[in-house]
C-alpha positions as CSV (number, residue, x, y, z in Angstrom):
1,M,0.0,0.0,0.0
2,K,1.3,3.4,-0.9
3,R,1.8,6.0,1.9
4,L,1.5,9.8,2.0
5,D,2.4,11.9,5.0
6,V,1.0,15.3,5.7
7,V,3.6,17.3,7.6
8,Q,4.5,20.8,8.4
9,K,7.5,22.2,6.6
10,G,8.3,25.8,7.6
11,D,5.3,28.0,7.0
12,E,3.3,25.5,4.9
13,W,1.9,22.0,5.1
14,V,3.0,19.4,2.5
15,A,2.1,15.9,1.5
16,Q,5.1,13.7,0.7
17,N,5.5,10.2,-0.4
18,A,8.0,7.6,1.0
19,S,10.9,9.1,-1.0
20,K,10.1,12.6,0.5
21,Q,8.9,13.9,-2.8
22,V,6.2,16.6,-2.3
23,V,2.9,15.7,-4.0
24,A,0.7,18.5,-2.6
25,R,1.3,21.7,-0.6
26,A,-0.9,24.3,1.1
27,P,-0.7,27.1,3.6
28,T,-2.9,25.4,6.1
29,K,-3.2,21.9,7.4
30,A,-6.9,21.6,6.5
31,E,-6.2,22.6,2.9
32,A,-3.2,20.2,2.7
33,V,-5.4,17.3,4.0
34,K,-8.1,18.1,1.4
35,K,-5.6,18.2,-1.5
36,T,-3.9,15.0,-0.3
37,A,-7.2,13.2,-0.1
38,G,-7.8,14.2,-3.8
39,V,-4.4,12.8,-4.8
40,A,-5.1,9.6,-2.9
41,R,-8.5,9.1,-4.4
42,A,-7.1,9.6,-7.9
43,D,-4.5,6.8,-7.4
44,P,-5.7,3.4,-8.7
45,Q,-3.9,1.7,-5.8
46,P,-4.8,1.8,-2.1
47,V,-3.2,4.8,-0.3
48,S,-2.6,5.3,3.4
49,V,-2.5,8.9,4.4
50,K,-0.9,9.7,7.8
51,I,-1.7,13.2,9.1
52,H,0.9,14.6,11.5
53,K,0.6,17.2,14.2
54,A,2.9,20.3,14.1
55,N,5.3,18.4,16.5
56,G,5.6,15.5,14.0
57,R,3.6,12.9,15.9
58,I,0.9,11.1,13.9
59,Q,-2.6,12.5,14.7
60,E,-4.7,10.4,12.3
61,E,-4.5,7.8,9.6
62,R,-6.9,7.5,6.7
63,T,-7.1,4.9,3.9
64,Y,-8.3,5.5,0.4
65,P,-10.4,3.8,-0.7
66,S,-11.9,3.0,2.6
67,S,-12.6,-0.6,1.5
68,A,-8.8,-1.1,1.5
69,D,-8.8,-0.3,5.3
70,P,-7.3,-3.3,7.2
71,S,-9.9,-5.2,9.2
72,R,-10.1,-4.3,12.9
73,S,-9.2,-6.7,15.6
74,K,-10.2,-7.0,19.2
75,G,-7.7,-5.7,21.8
């Protein structure tokens, strides 16, 4: 599964792939997440989007399409 990370770089938020190549950028986190979701939806393969906080820790993870989301387990 491909992975995109939404992280803060200086004054802007960017989405980058595993090789640190920027695929989307925006001045705000909300706009960056929206643009990244569009990029992920357009990809024919499943994509995992990890949204980071300003301090670098992962805040949320989304999978596109949602049907590719791994099954949940107890515990």
